[in-house]
C-alpha positions as CSV (number, residue, x, y, z in Angstrom):
1,M,75.6,-19.4,-132.3
2,R,79.1,-20.2,-130.8
3,K,77.6,-21.5,-127.6
4,F,75.3,-23.8,-129.6
5,L,78.4,-25.2,-131.5
6,G,80.0,-25.9,-128.1
7,L,76.8,-27.6,-126.8
8,F,76.5,-29.6,-130.1
9,I,80.1,-31.0,-129.6
10,I,79.3,-31.8,-126.0
11,V,76.3,-33.8,-127.0
12,L,78.1,-35.4,-130.0
13,I,80.9,-36.9,-128.1
14,P,78.9,-39.2,-125.7
15,S,76.3,-39.8,-128.5
16,I,79.1,-41.4,-130.7
17,T,80.0,-43.5,-127.7
18,I,76.4,-44.7,-127.3
19,V,76.1,-45.4,-131.1
20,L,79.3,-47.4,-131.2
21,W,78.2,-49.3,-128.1
22,I,74.9,-50.2,-129.8
23,I,76.4,-51.3,-133.1
24,S,79.1,-53.4,-131.4
25,L,76.4,-55.9,-130.5
26,P,72.8,-56.1,-131.8
27,I,70.5,-54.4,-129.3
28,Q,68.2,-57.4,-129.2
29,N,71.0,-59.5,-127.7
30,R,71.5,-56.9,-124.9
31,I,68.0,-56.9,-123.6
32,T,66.9,-60.5,-123.7
33,N,65.6,-60.3,-120.1
34,I,65.7,-58.0,-117.1
35,Q,69.0,-59.4,-116.0
36,S,70.8,-58.6,-119.3
37,S,69.0,-55.2,-119.4
38,F,70.5,-54.2,-116.1
39,Y,73.9,-55.4,-117.3
40,S,73.6,-53.4,-120.5
41,L,72.4,-50.4,-118.6
42,G,75.5,-50.6,-116.3
43,Q,77.8,-50.7,-119.3
44,L,76.1,-47.7,-120.9
45,L,76.2,-45.7,-117.6
46,A,79.9,-46.2,-117.4
47,L,80.8,-45.5,-121.0
48,T,78.6,-42.4,-121.1
49,G,79.9,-41.2,-117.7
50,I,83.5,-41.5,-118.8
51,S,82.8,-39.6,-122.0
52,L,81.2,-36.7,-120.1
53,F,83.9,-36.9,-117.5
54,A,86.5,-36.4,-120.2
55,I,84.6,-33.3,-121.5
56,T,84.4,-32.0,-118.0
57,L,88.2,-32.1,-117.6
58,F,88.7,-30.5,-120.9
59,L,86.3,-27.6,-120.1
60,N,88.6,-26.9,-117.1
61,T,91.6,-26.1,-119.2
62,R,90.7,-22.4,-119.8
63,L,92.1,-22.8,-123.4
64,K,91.3,-19.9,-125.7
65,L,89.6,-22.4,-127.9
66,L,86.9,-22.8,-125.3
67,E,86.4,-19.0,-125.0
68,N,86.0,-18.7,-128.7
69,T,83.6,-21.6,-128.9
70,F,81.4,-20.8,-126.0
71,G,81.7,-17.0,-126.0
72,G,83.7,-16.6,-122.7
73,L,84.7,-18.6,-119.7
74,N,81.7,-17.4,-117.8
75,K,79.7,-19.5,-120.3
76,V,82.0,-22.5,-119.9
77,F,82.1,-22.8,-116.1
78,P,78.4,-23.5,-115.5
79,I,78.5,-26.2,-118.2
80,H,81.7,-27.7,-116.6
81,H,80.0,-27.9,-113.2
82,L,76.8,-29.4,-114.6
83,L,78.6,-32.1,-116.6
84,G,80.8,-32.9,-113.6
85,K,77.7,-33.7,-111.6
86,I,76.1,-35.7,-114.3
87,S,79.2,-37.8,-115.1
88,A,79.9,-38.5,-111.4
89,L,76.3,-39.7,-111.0
90,L,76.4,-42.0,-114.0
91,I,79.7,-43.5,-112.9
92,L,78.4,-44.0,-109.3
93,L,75.3,-45.7,-110.6
94,H,77.3,-48.1,-112.8
95,P,78.2,-50.7,-110.1
96,F,74.7,-50.7,-108.7
97,S,73.2,-51.6,-112.1
98,L,75.8,-54.5,-112.5
99,F,75.1,-55.7,-109.0
100,L,71.4,-55.8,-109.6
101,S,72.1,-57.7,-112.8
102,N,74.0,-60.4,-110.9
103,L,71.5,-60.3,-108.0
104,L,68.7,-61.3,-110.4
105,I,70.7,-64.5,-111.1
106,S,71.4,-65.3,-107.4
107,F,72.6,-63.7,-104.2
108,S,75.8,-65.7,-104.3
109,Q,76.4,-64.5,-107.9
110,A,76.0,-60.9,-106.7
111,I,78.5,-61.5,-103.9
112,S,80.9,-63.2,-106.3
113,F,80.6,-60.1,-108.6
114,L,81.8,-57.9,-105.8
115,F,84.7,-59.9,-104.4
116,S,85.8,-62.8,-106.7
117,N,87.7,-60.8,-109.3
118,K,91.3,-60.0,-108.1
119,S,92.7,-58.2,-111.1
120,F,94.0,-54.6,-110.8
121,A,91.8,-53.7,-113.8
122,Y,88.7,-54.7,-111.9
123,F,89.7,-53.0,-108.6
124,A,90.5,-49.8,-110.6
125,G,86.7,-49.3,-110.8
126,P,86.0,-49.4,-107.1
127,I,89.0,-47.1,-106.5
128,A,87.6,-44.5,-108.9
129,W,84.1,-45.0,-107.3
130,T,85.5,-44.5,-103.8
131,I,87.4,-41.3,-104.7
132,L,84.3,-39.8,-106.3
133,M,82.2,-40.7,-103.3
134,A,84.7,-39.2,-100.9
135,I,84.8,-35.9,-102.9
136,I,81.0,-35.7,-103.1
137,F,80.6,-36.4,-99.4
138,I,83.2,-33.8,-98.4
139,T,81.6,-31.3,-100.8
140,L,78.1,-31.8,-99.5
141,Y,78.6,-32.5,-95.8
142,V,82.0,-31.2,-94.6
143,N,82.6,-27.5,-94.1
144,I,86.2,-27.0,-95.2
145,P,88.1,-23.9,-96.5
146,Y,87.9,-23.2,-100.2
147,H,91.6,-23.9,-100.8
148,L,91.2,-27.4,-99.2
149,W,88.2,-28.0,-101.3
150,R,90.1,-27.1,-104.5
151,F,93.0,-29.4,-103.5
152,I,90.6,-32.3,-102.9
153,H,88.8,-31.5,-106.1
154,Q,92.0,-32.1,-108.1
155,F,91.7,-35.8,-107.3
156,T,88.7,-36.1,-109.7
157,G,91.4,-36.5,-112.4
158,I,92.8,-39.5,-110.5
159,A,89.4,-41.0,-110.4
160,F,89.0,-40.5,-114.1
161,L,92.3,-42.3,-114.8
162,F,91.3,-45.3,-112.7
163,A,87.8,-45.4,-114.2
164,S,89.2,-45.2,-117.7
165,Y,91.7,-48.0,-117.1
166,H,88.8,-50.1,-115.6
167,A,86.6,-49.5,-118.6
168,L,89.3,-50.3,-121.2
169,N,90.4,-53.6,-119.6
170,T,87.2,-55.2,-118.2
171,G,84.4,-54.5,-120.7
172,S,83.9,-57.1,-123.4
173,D,82.4,-54.5,-125.6
174,V,85.6,-52.5,-125.9
175,I,87.9,-55.3,-126.9
176,N,89.1,-55.1,-130.5
177,S,86.3,-52.8,-131.6
178,M,85.7,-49.3,-133.0
179,L,84.4,-48.4,-129.6
180,R,87.8,-49.1,-128.0
181,I,89.6,-46.9,-130.5
182,Y,87.1,-44.1,-129.9
183,L,87.4,-44.5,-126.2
184,Y,91.2,-44.1,-126.5
185,F,90.5,-40.8,-128.2
186,V,88.0,-39.6,-125.5
187,I,90.1,-40.8,-122.6
188,G,93.2,-39.3,-124.1
189,L,91.4,-36.0,-124.4
190,G,90.4,-36.1,-120.7
191,A,93.8,-37.3,-119.5
192,S,95.6,-34.7,-121.5
193,A,93.4,-31.9,-120.1
194,Y,94.0,-33.1,-116.6
195,F,97.8,-33.3,-116.9
196,Y,97.8,-29.9,-118.7
197,R,95.8,-27.9,-116.2
198,T,96.3,-29.7,-112.9
199,I,99.6,-31.6,-113.0
200,L,101.8,-29.6,-115.4
201,G,99.8,-26.3,-115.2
202,P,102.0,-24.6,-112.5
203,I,105.0,-25.2,-114.8
204,I,103.8,-24.8,-118.4
205,I,101.0,-22.3,-118.2
206,K,102.3,-18.8,-118.5
207,K,102.1,-16.5,-115.5
208,Y,103.0,-12.8,-115.4
209,R,104.9,-11.6,-112.3
210,Y,103.5,-8.4,-110.6
211,R,104.1,-6.7,-107.3
212,V,101.6,-5.0,-105.1
213,K,102.1,-1.2,-105.4
214,E,99.1,0.2,-103.6
215,L,95.9,-0.8,-101.9
216,N,92.9,1.6,-101.8
217,K,89.7,0.9,-99.8
218,K,86.9,2.2,-102.0
219,T,84.0,1.1,-99.7
220,A,83.5,-1.1,-96.7
221,D,83.8,-4.2,-98.8
222,I,85.5,-3.1,-102.1
223,L,89.3,-3.0,-102.3
224,E,91.3,-1.6,-105.2
225,V,94.6,-3.4,-105.8
226,I,97.2,-1.7,-108.0
227,L,100.0,-3.9,-109.3
228,T,103.1,-3.1,-111.2
229,P,104.9,-5.6,-113.5
230,E,108.4,-7.0,-112.7
231,K,109.1,-7.3,-116.4
232,E,106.5,-8.3,-119.0
233,K,103.0,-6.8,-118.6
234,V,99.7,-8.5,-119.4
235,N,98.3,-7.5,-122.8
236,F,94.6,-7.3,-122.4
237,I,91.5,-5.9,-124.0
238,A,89.3,-3.5,-121.9
239,G,86.6,-5.6,-120.2
240,Q,88.7,-8.7,-119.6
241,F,89.7,-10.3,-116.3
242,V,92.6,-12.3,-114.9
243,F,93.3,-15.1,-112.4
244,T,95.5,-14.0,-109.6
245,K,97.6,-15.8,-107.0
246,F,99.1,-13.7,-104.2
247,K,102.4,-15.2,-102.9
248,N,102.4,-14.1,-99.3
249,Q,103.0,-16.1,-96.1
250,S,99.9,-14.6,-94.5
251,L,97.7,-15.6,-97.4
252,I,96.4,-18.9,-98.6
253,E,97.7,-19.5,-102.1
254,E,94.4,-19.6,-104.1
255,Q,93.7,-18.6,-107.7
256,H,90.9,-16.0,-107.9
257,P,89.4,-14.2,-110.9
258,F,89.2,-10.4,-110.7
259,S,88.1,-7.8,-113.3
260,I,90.7,-5.4,-114.6
261,I,89.6,-1.7,-114.1
262,S,92.7,0.0,-115.5
263,S,93.4,1.0,-119.1
264,P,95.3,-1.5,-121.4
265,K,97.5,1.5,-122.2
266,K,98.8,1.7,-118.7
267,N,101.8,-0.2,-117.4
268,E,100.1,-0.7,-114.0
269,L,97.3,-3.3,-113.6
270,S,94.4,-2.3,-111.3
271,L,91.9,-4.8,-110.0
272,A,88.8,-4.3,-107.9
273,V,88.1,-7.0,-105.3
274,K,84.9,-7.5,-103.4
275,I,85.6,-8.8,-99.9
276,L,83.4,-11.9,-99.6
277,G,85.1,-14.9,-98.0
278,D,88.1,-16.1,-96.1
279,F,90.6,-15.2,-98.8
280,T,89.5,-11.8,-99.9
281,S,89.0,-10.7,-96.3
282,T,92.7,-11.0,-95.7
283,L,93.8,-9.0,-98.8
284,P,93.5,-5.5,-97.1
285,N,96.4,-6.7,-94.8
286,I,98.9,-7.7,-97.5
287,E,102.1,-5.8,-97.7
288,K,103.3,-3.6,-100.6
289,G,105.8,-5.5,-102.7
290,T,103.9,-8.8,-102.4
291,L,104.4,-11.0,-105.4
292,V,101.3,-11.7,-107.5
293,K,101.2,-14.2,-110.3
294,I,98.8,-13.3,-113.1
295,E,97.2,-15.8,-115.5
296,G,95.3,-14.5,-118.4
297,P,93.7,-12.4,-119.7
298,Y,90.3,-14.0,-120.2
299,G,86.8,-12.9,-121.2
300,K,84.7,-11.9,-124.1
301,F,83.0,-8.9,-122.4
302,T,84.7,-6.5,-124.8
303,Q,83.8,-3.9,-127.4
304,T,84.6,-6.4,-130.2
305,G,81.6,-6.4,-132.7
306,S,79.6,-3.9,-130.7
307,R,77.4,-1.2,-132.2
308,K,77.8,2.6,-132.1
309,N,74.9,3.1,-129.6
310,Q,75.1,1.1,-126.4
311,I,73.5,0.5,-123.1
312,W,75.6,-0.7,-120.2
313,I,74.0,-2.2,-117.1
314,A,76.1,-2.9,-114.0
315,G,74.9,-4.5,-110.8
316,G,77.1,-3.9,-107.7
317,I,80.7,-5.0,-108.3
318,G,79.7,-5.7,-111.9
319,I,80.7,-2.1,-112.6
320,T,84.4,-3.1,-112.8
321,P,84.8,-4.2,-116.4
322,F,83.0,-1.0,-117.6
323,L,85.6,1.1,-115.8
324,S,88.3,-0.3,-118.0
325,I,86.1,-0.1,-121.2
326,L,85.2,3.5,-120.5
327,K,88.9,4.5,-120.4
328,T,89.5,3.2,-124.0
329,L,86.0,3.8,-125.5
330,D,85.8,5.0,-129.1
331,P,84.8,8.7,-128.9
332,G,82.2,8.1,-131.6
333,K,80.3,5.6,-129.5
334,K,77.3,6.7,-127.4
335,V,76.7,5.0,-124.1
336,D,74.0,5.0,-121.4
337,L,75.3,3.4,-118.2
338,F,72.9,2.2,-115.6
339,Y,74.6,1.4,-112.3
340,S,72.4,-0.5,-109.9
341,V,73.2,-0.6,-106.2
342,S,71.1,-1.0,-103.1
343,E,72.1,2.4,-101.9
344,K,74.4,5.2,-103.0
345,K,77.1,4.5,-100.4
346,E,77.8,1.1,-102.1
347,A,78.6,2.7,-105.5
348,I,82.4,2.7,-106.3
349,Y,84.1,5.3,-108.5
350,L,81.0,7.4,-108.4
351,N,82.8,10.7,-108.7
352,E,84.7,9.5,-111.7
353,L,81.6,8.3,-113.5
354,E,79.6,11.5,-112.7
355,K,82.6,13.6,-113.9
356,E,82.8,11.6,-117.2
357,S,79.1,12.1,-117.7
358,K,79.4,15.9,-117.4
359,T,82.4,16.2,-119.7
360,N,81.5,13.6,-122.3
361,K,78.4,14.4,-124.3
362,N,78.2,10.8,-125.6
363,F,78.2,9.2,-122.1
364,H,75.1,9.3,-119.9
365,F,75.2,8.0,-116.4
366,F,72.2,6.8,-114.3
367,L,72.7,5.7,-110.7
368,W,69.9,3.4,-109.7
369,E,69.3,2.8,-106.0
370,S,67.1,-0.3,-105.7
371,K,66.2,0.4,-102.0
372,I,64.5,3.6,-103.1
373,K,63.4,2.8,-106.6
374,S,63.0,-1.0,-106.5
375,H,64.7,-3.3,-109.1
376,L,65.9,-1.9,-112.4
377,T,63.9,-3.2,-115.3
378,A,64.2,-3.2,-119.0
379,K,61.1,-1.0,-119.3
380,T,62.8,1.6,-117.1
381,V,65.9,1.4,-119.3
382,K,63.8,1.9,-122.4
383,K,62.0,4.8,-120.9
384,L,65.1,6.6,-119.7
385,T,66.8,6.1,-123.1
386,K,63.8,7.5,-125.0
387,G,62.5,4.1,-126.1
388,L,65.3,3.3,-128.5
389,L,66.6,-0.3,-127.8
390,K,66.5,-2.5,-130.9
391,N,69.6,-1.1,-132.6
392,K,71.8,-0.9,-129.6
393,S,74.4,-3.2,-128.1
394,I,73.5,-4.1,-124.5
395,F,76.1,-5.0,-122.0
396,I,75.2,-6.5,-118.6
397,C,77.5,-7.4,-115.8
398,A,75.6,-8.3,-112.6
399,P,74.5,-11.1,-110.4
400,I,73.1,-14.1,-112.3
401,P,69.4,-13.6,-111.3
402,M,69.6,-10.0,-112.5
403,I,71.1,-10.9,-115.8
404,K,68.5,-13.6,-116.4
405,D,65.6,-11.3,-115.6
406,L,66.9,-8.4,-117.7
407,K,67.6,-10.7,-120.7
408,T,64.0,-12.0,-120.5
409,Q,62.6,-8.5,-120.2
410,F,64.6,-7.1,-123.1
411,A,63.5,-10.1,-125.2
412,D,59.9,-9.3,-124.4
413,L,60.5,-5.8,-125.6
414,G,61.7,-7.1,-129.0
415,V,65.5,-6.9,-128.4
416,S,67.4,-9.7,-130.1
417,R,69.5,-11.8,-127.7
418,N,72.4,-11.5,-130.2
419,L,72.7,-7.8,-129.2
420,I,73.1,-8.6,-125.5
421,K,76.5,-9.4,-124.0
422,S,76.7,-10.5,-120.4
423,E,79.2,-11.5,-117.8
424,E,78.1,-13.0,-114.5
425,F,78.9,-11.3,-111.3
426,K,80.1,-14.5,-109.7
427,L,82.9,-14.9,-112.2
428,A,83.7,-11.2,-112.6
429,S,84.2,-10.6,-108.8
């Protein structure tokens, strides 16, 4: 339900923009011919694009409000990425529509549209367009390190500011109208979000200072990082994750999300890292005592609102949030944990999980090797849990395709989606 509220707000904001644009001038006056229709389309593309752009920037703030509205940052990020693509496309199409509108009058009129206006307000549009085109080109066609991509991506906010200034000072529809007042609100929302997260974020967003205490190689590609706080520790709920930035000369300073595997009761903070790319491949070489700045905690993959009987499904590194939850689990709750890996040697903390299963009568552990047994399915889970699914909370942390497949399969078995909590592997690792 919370996610639908968030989606409703996302649809509402550009919808209000469109409605105010329509009522600012009778629609029949906007589409008198093909030329005016293209001109009106160009206006609508820009105004809708800017509205969605503002939402995209706001979704990047990581505010607790967003987590509460959408049910976790793992639900926010895909929407953020999608809206970013849509808003960029609309803004990029805006000048083409206006150019066609002028071209239908004459070629000289079209050329005049491109080059005759010398005001800064006019040129702010092409500047924004050029920045967006450059970012899109680099993203699609230039193979650059992740930290450089993130740095370049920050310029989207600059493009937004130029595009907003252009819209407020060149469009006749936004002069002395309700649309203009509303645009000030929408643009203010986007600009505030950009300055909060990107410009002022390093200063005003709270970071906890930790030091690397110990590094443990759990498998060939899984590293356990144990951190100790310099002063104040992060207060988190089991199942949450944090963003980390390692301050070391041999490392590129990038923020990365990692699941917490330690208990909230402990002073130390333990993280599990899957070695995937350029950054994580260098982590095994960091020195003890390295400063780590922690932002968070984040995540709704917790026991809040869960039922007494539960099914946990972990895919690969998706086991990590369950490790923390297990350490603080209410003794009265009964859990069946399914841990899916390609083969046994990929399973981390296997001894601990098997030991817990032997000593805790309310915890049952199933190791599922997909190379031997094929993919884990909801029917298999139902069979191994004696067919009782409908009244259980189901937690899934795994790769996105696995989560989607299992959710569909559980729904086919009559399980309400409201009983299923998920966190995508991509975010959690």
